[in-house]
N, C-alpha and C positions, 0 to 999 in steps of 0.2 A: 570223056577222054581225060587223061591225066598226064601232067608234065612234071618232070624233074627240073628244077631251076637251080643251077650250080653257080654260086656267087663268088667271083674273084679268087679262085684257087690259083694264085700267081706267086712266082718266086719271092717277090718283095714282101709278101704277107706270110711267108713260111720261114722257119728257122734259118738264120743267116741273112735274111732280107732286110731292107732298110726300114720297113715298118712291120717288124715281126709280130705275128700273133702267136703267143706261147702255144707250143705243140700244134701249130696250125697244120703241119704235114700229117698228123695222125688221122685226120679225117679222109685222106686220099684213098686208102684201101676200102673204107666203108662206102664212099661214093662209087668207086669202081664196081663194087658188088651190086649196087643199086641201079646203075645206069642202063642195064639191059631190061629192067622191069617196067619201063614206062613207054607210053605211046610217043612221047616227044621228050627230048633232052635239050635244054637251052642253057648256055653259059653266058655269064657276063665277064667283062674284062675292063679293069681300070686302064685308061689309055690317055695319060696326061701329056700335054706338050711341055717342053722345058720351060721353067719359069711360071708354072701354073699358079694361079692366085691362091690356091689352098696350101701351097708350100710355105713353111715358115721362112725359108731362105729368100722368098720374094718380098718380105716385109722387114723394114728396118727395125731393129731392137725387139724382134720377136723370136721366141724359141719354140721348138716343136711342142705341141700339146697345149700351148696357150691358145686363146681365142681372140677373134677380132670380129667386128661388125662388117658385113657385106650388104649390098643393096637388097639381097634376099634373106637376110637374117644373120644370126650368129654362126660363125664358122670356126671349127677347130682347125688349127694350123698344123700341118703334118711334116715330117721329114720328106725330102724329095723321094718319090716312089712311083713305080709303074710308068716311067717315062717312055713315050712311044719308041718302039723298036729297040728297047734295051733288054738285056737279059732278065732284069727284074720284072719286066712286064710280061714275060713268057709264062705260060701255064706251067705248073709244077710238072717236072719231067715224068713222074710216075702216074700222073692223072691220065686215065683212059678217055680220050676224046673221040673215039671212033663212032660212038652212038650220038654225038652231038649234031643237031640239025640246024641250030641257029646260035651265032655268037653276037652278043650286043656289046659294043664298045661304049663306055661312058666316061665322063670327065674329060672329054677331048676339047671342050670349049674352054678357052684360056681363062675366062673371068667368072666361071661358075663351076662349082663342084657338083658331083652326082654320085650319091650313095645308092639310090634305089635303082632297081632294074627297070622301073616304069617311068620315072621322072627325074630330071635334074633337081637340085636343091631349092629351086624357086617353086617347085611343086606345080609348074605349068608347062615346062619344056618336056615334051614326051619323047620317049625312046622308040615308040611304036609297038612295044611289046603287047599291050592290051589288044590292039587290033589284030596282031598276029595270032594270039591265043583264040580270040573270038572267031577268026576266019577258019581256024582248024577245029572249032567246036570243043575246045579245051576249057573246062570249067573248074578243074581242081588242080592245084599246084602244090607240090612237095618241095620244100626249100632246104638246101644244103649249102655249106661254104663258109666264107669269111667276110667280115667278122660279125659275130652274133649281135654285138651292141651298136653296130653302125650299118654297114651295107645290107646285112641280112635283115636286121630289124626294119629298116626303111623300105626294103623290098616287100616284106611281109605286110607292113601297114598299108602301103600303097596298093598291093594286090587285093587286100580286103576292101579298101575304099573303092576299088574298081569293080567289085562285085564277085570276085573269085573266092572259092573255098581254098583256104591256105593251111597247110600243115607243115610244121617245122620238125625236121628229123634231128632229135636232140644230140645224138652221137655222131652226126655228120656236120656239126657246126662248132666253131671255136670263137672265143671273144678276146678282145684286147683287155677289157676290164679296167677302166679309169674310174677310180673312186666308186666302185660298186655298180658300174654301168651295165654289166652283164645281167645281174639280178633284176635291175630296173628294166632292161630290155625284155626279159622274159615276162615280167609282170605286165608291161605295156602290150606285148603281142597277144598274150592270153586274154587280157581284159578287152581287147579289140575284137576277139573272136577267133584267133588262130588256135588250131589244135597242135598238140605236142606228142610225138610218138618216138619210139626207138626203131632203128633200122631192122631189128629182129622181127618187128611186126610186119615188115614188107618183104623180107627175103625168105 
């Protein structure tokens, strides 16, 4: 069994959003074409409370994209984004969610961020996704969404660590790209064992 994992295609990560991924909305038509091709479709959703610890505004004398040390390691500080029940936290309006069977909210704990679909950033607090996939006998995951160099990358790396086959659909992801972080993310994912294909190979 195969699943399509759609990472964080939300308004705040698309053009005009508070943490805009350049051209992030361009992947929406690609994902819509793909979503009917899979046994399961799973989405993740950043779902931060106001004043989340990953927001630069929660730290004195810190600006967005600076870093700070948290108990679980180094944390990039972000503009306020995907605040619970806000318009920015909604899925992109053109995204077809009719085939989605599971939505995983992440980042809802005030004091810990969560990039990955599998674990919070402490790499210990589980979202339950691995158990869900195993219960459904899904062993292969195809990943799409935002952003290549953060939530997509960490979801891919954790999926591989959890023993799943993981393939990244290269024209269904977009990255923020901080000082070459997109190229670095692709190198890390492929070195860890992820495959990389185009949506044309699936449609």
